[in-house]
N, C-alpha and C positions, 0 to 999 in steps of 0.2 A: 322429372320436370326438365332436366338438362337434355334428355333425349328428344322431348317434344320441341324444345328450342332448336335443336340441330335439324330436326325434320322441317320445321317451319322455315329455317334459314335456307335449307336446300330448295324448298318450293319457291322461296323468294328469288333465289339465284336463277331458277328456271324461268320465272316470270319476267325478269329483267333481261333475259337473253344470254346469260352466261353459258358457254358451251358445256354440254353435259359432263364430259370427262373432268373439266375444271371444277364444276359444281360438286361432283363426287369427291374429288381430291380435297377441296376446301372443307367439305363436311367431315371427311376423315381426319384432316389436320386439326380442326377444332375439337373433334371428339377425343383424339389422342391427347391434345393439350389439356382437355378437361379432366383427364385421369390424374394429372399432377405428376406423372412419371415421364419426364422429357426424353428419357432414353428410348421410349417406344417410338420416337419419330424415325428411328432407323428402319422401322417396319415399312414405311411408305415406299422408299425405292425398292426394297426387297420384294414386297408383294406386287408392286406395280410392274416390275420386270417379270416376276414369276407368273403373273396373270397372262402374259403374252408369250412366255417361253414354253411352247407346247408343239411337239412334232406334228400332232394331229392338225393344228391350225395351218400348217404349211400348204394344205390343199386349198385353203380359202382364196388367196390371191389368184390362183390359176383359174378357178371357176368364174371369178369376177372378170378377169381378163378375157376369158372365152366369150362371155356375154357381150362385152364391149367390142371384141373383134367381129362377132356375128353381126352386130349393128353396123359397123364400119365397112364390112366387106359385102354387104347386100344380102347376106344369108337370111336375115330376119324377114326381109320383104318376101323372100321365096317361101318361107314358112307360112306367112300370112296368105299368100296366093294358094298354097297347098290347102290351108284350112278353108278358104272360100270355095275351093273346088269340091271339098268333101261335104260341107254342110250349108253352103250359102244359098242354095236355090229353094228356099222355103220361106213361109211367112216369118218375118223377124230374123231372116237369115244372118244378118251381120251380128246379131246378138250371139248366135251360136258360133259364128266365126271367132268372135271375141274370146269365148270360153275355150274352144278347141285350140286356138292360137296360143293361149296361155298354157294349155296342157302340153303342146308340142315344145314351146319355148322353155317350159319348166325343165325339160330334160337337158338343158344346156347351161342355164345361168344359176337358178336357185335363189334368185332375189326378186321379191315382189315389187320393190321400187323400180328395178330395171325393167320388169315386165310391163308395169303400168305406164312407164315412160315410153318404151319402144313401141308397144302395141297401141297405146292411146293416141300417140301423135298421128297414126294412120287411120285407126278405126273410129275414133270419136267424131271427127269431121264427116267421115263416110256415113256413120249411123245417123247423124243429124240430117244429112242430105237425104237419107232414105225415109225420114219421117219419124225417127225416134226423138223424144224430148232430150235436150242437151244434158239435163241432170241425170236421167236414166242412163244415157250413153256413158257418162262419166262414172256413174255408180257401178254399172256392170263391169266396166274396165278395171276399176279399183278392186272390186270384189273377186273377179276372176284371177287377178294377179296373185291372190292368196294361194293359188294352186302351186305357184313357183317354188315356195319353200317346203312344200309337202312332197311333191314328186321329185325324186332325186335328179341331180345333186342339190343339196340344200345347205345354205350358209348357216341357218340356225341349227341344223342337225350336226354340222361339223363342230360348232361351238358346244353343243350339248355333249357330244362324244368326247371332246377334250376335257370337259368338266367331270365326266363320270367314268372315263375309260371304257366306254361302250364301243362295240365294233361299228365303224362307220358303214361298212358294207351291209351289215345287218340292219342298221337304221335306214339306210337308203332303200333296201328291199322292203322294209316295213311300211314305207311311205307310199308305195305304188297304189295299193287299193284305196286307202283313204283319200289320196289325191284325186283319183278317178271318181270316187263317190261325191266329192265336193264339186267336181266339174259337172257331173250328171245332175246334181241338185240345182246348180245355177242354170243349166240348160232347161230343166223343168220349169224353173221360175220364169225364164225368158219365154217359154212356150205359153204359159198362162198369161203373161203380160201382153204378148203379141196378139193374142186372140181377144183379150179383154178390151184392148185399145185399138184393135183392128189395124195393126202396123202393116204396111204394104209388103208384098212379096219383093224381095231384092232382085233387081235386074242385073244378072251377071252373065248375060249371053256372051259377052266378049271373053269372059273367063272360060266358058265352056268351049268356045270356038278354039281357044288356045290350050285346051286341056293337056294334049300330049306334050306340048312345049313346057307347060307348067310342071308336069310330072317329071320331065327330064331335068329341069332346073332345080326341082325340089330335092332330088336325090342327093345332091351335094350338101344341102342344108341338113337333111335328115341323118347323114352319116355322123355328124358331130355328137348328138346324144347317144348314138349306137357305140361310138368309141368310148364315151364316158361310162355308160352303164354296162355295156357288153363286156368290157375288159374287167370291171369290178366283179360282176356276177360270175364270170367264168374263172376268176382268180388269176388272170394273166398279169394284171397290174394292180397297184394300190390306188386308192382314190387320188392321192397326190400325183402319181404318175399318169393317171387317166386325164386329169386336168391339164397337165403339161402337154400330153399328146394332143388333146383337143385344141390347145392354143397353137401348137405347131401346125395342125391341120388347117385351122382357120386362116393362119398367115399364108400358107401355100395356096389355098383356094382363093383367098382374097387377092393375091398378087397375080396368080397365073390362070385362074379360071374365070372368076367374075370380073377381075381386073378393076375392082372398085376400091381396093385398099392401096393407099399410097404411103410413102414414107411419112408424110405429114400426119395422115390419119392414124397410122400405126403409133406414132409418137403421142397423139392425142389419146388413143386407147390406153396406152401405157400410163399416161399421166392421170387419166380418170380412174384407172384401176389402183394406182398407188394412193391416190387421195381416198378412195373408198376403203381400201385395206387399212390405211393408217387410221382412219376414223374408227373402224371396228376395233382395232387393236388398242387404241387409246382408251376407248370406253371399257374394254375388257380389263385392261390393266387397272384403271381407276376403280371399277366395280370390285376387283379382287381386294383392293385395299379396304373398301367399305365392308366387304364380306369378312375380312379378318377382324376388323373392329367390332362387328356384330358378334362374332364368336367370342372375342375377348370380353365383351360386356355381357356375355351369356344370353344374348337376345335370341339367337338361334336355338340354344338349348332350352330356353323357356318356352319357345313356340313348339318345339318338338315334344316337350313334356305335356303341354296343353293338349296337343293332338292325341298323344298316346293315352292320356287320362280320359279323353272324351268318349272312348269306345269305338272310334272310327277305324282303328287298326284292324278290327275284325270284320269290317265292311268295306272292302276295296272300292266298290262302286261309289259309295258315299264319300270315301276319302278323296277319290279323284274329283268328284264334283265340288267338294269344298276347296281343294287346292286349285282347281280350275277357276272357281269364282274369285278367289284371292288374286290369282294371276290376271284375270280379266279386269278387275277393278284397278289394280296397280298399273296395268298396261294402258289404261285410259289416260294416265298422266305422266308416264315415263317412257323413254326410248326403249325399244323392244330388246335390243342386245343387252342393255343394262338389266332389264327385268329378268332375262334368261340367265345372265351371269350371276345375279344376286340370289335368285330364288332356287335355281337348280341344286346347288350344294345343300340347301336346307330341305327341299322337298324330296330329293332322290333317295336319301337313306330311309325316310318314312315309307316311301313307296316300296322299297325293297323289303322292308320288315313286314309290310302288309302282303307280300307275295305277289306283287304286280310285276308283270313281264317288263324288263327294262326297255325293250323295243316299243311296247305299247305306251309306256310312260313317256318315252322320248317323243313319239309322234303326238301324244296329247299335249305335252309342253310346247312342242313346235307349233301346233295348230293354235294353241292359246295365245302365244306371243304374236303369231301371224295375224290373228283376228284383230289384235290391237292396232295393226297397220291401217285399218279402215274405221276404227272406233274413235269418235270425237271425244275430246277436243284435240288430241295430239296426232292421231293417225296420219302418218306421213303420206301414204298413197292418196288420201283425199286431196291434199294440197297439190300433189303432182297432177292428178287428172283434172282438178278444178282449173289449174293454170292452163293446161293444154286445151281443155274444152271451153274455156272462157265462161265457166259456171260460177256464180256467187257461192262462196264456201258455205254460207248459211243454208242455201237451198240444197246443196249437196249433202250437208249433214242431215237434213230431213229425209232425203231420198235414200240414204245409205242404210238406214236401220233395218228395212226388210232383208237386205243382203246379210247384215250382221246376224239376224235371227236365223237365217238359213245356215250360216256357218256354225252357229252354236248348236243347231239341231244335228248337224253332221258330227260335231264334237261329241255330243251325247251318244250318238250311234257308235262311234269308235270306242267310247268308254264302256258301253253296254256289251259290245261283242268283241272280246279280245282277239278272237281268231282272225279278224280282219287285218290285224297288224302282225300276227305271228306266223301265218300260214306260209308266206313266201320265204322269210328267214329260215323256217323249219325245213323247207324244201332244199334250201342251200346248205343245210347242215349246221345252222348257227343257233 
């Protein structure tokens, strides 16, 4: 009964607008006080700090800063022009540009929220002008941004790696094919929609007239993801070092090549990155305290025993479906980083006992919490694109469900065919 009261108290705090990390900490405090052992309160600062004290997480601020520097230095615009040049000249072309732009930008930032904001501010107005409904334009922008955390680098994968001691390089490699499958799935969806509703062919004659100039300009932008992934795959640098190199590269290009980066915009990029990083670390620290309390009250052990006694351990496919369903439902009502931080320590040992490849499970967990970014009522990317596209949030919630169904179909494909996530890490010897 006390656990139900704590859960309801946590939900109430969320409803009245208490910051997530504060709601998690307050729930932990009340739970520990409820044990009657006041000496357990020392656990709060210990676990809070311990949840953030991970060398693996050092890569996170560098990738966040790289994305912000790309936006401030004009490199993001060049990536979008490159995408328009590749796939723009067909019926519903800007829908394809939206997806391809997310694929390309995913190799730099690894954040769905950053993708939806950066690409949406340019592409949603352009899609509406070309004849797409505003709700669909916002929907495909939010949905395609899910590619960001799947194709490396990935903020969620870094967090997963820090919680499970899994190789970040292997996780990044495992995300390539699933990310491309998700992109192809959304391109097929856009193809069907464009023909069903007779969306006009995009007029990009000016883009094609300047194709050589666009290609020259795009080279500088495309080098950033090559620095990140090329260095990691070849073993020249660690993920943290690759993120730092990408930051230095973007600063140099922004100041001396595009000349769009100024001292003021550099400071703004640093400020935005510090805020984003601090928010992630606060949530991880607070979730670590909740996780410790759940273990102390043997909640995680009881769940593990329930799963092990259910017979699912002998059916890895069914086990991952059940764990994915739980993650999906919880993700509808809780911030994604908290979901990943709370559930991974519980689910990961079960997956390993069932013989599931850690890279496959990492991609499945990443895609699960990523889908939550567009799932009502909490999905953060929905609110971002709704604000950018001036779309009523209720209308977007109705429009977004077909995109969610496509993402869930891709999730089932990844669960069904483990080789999709294991083939590239195997080629790398991981």
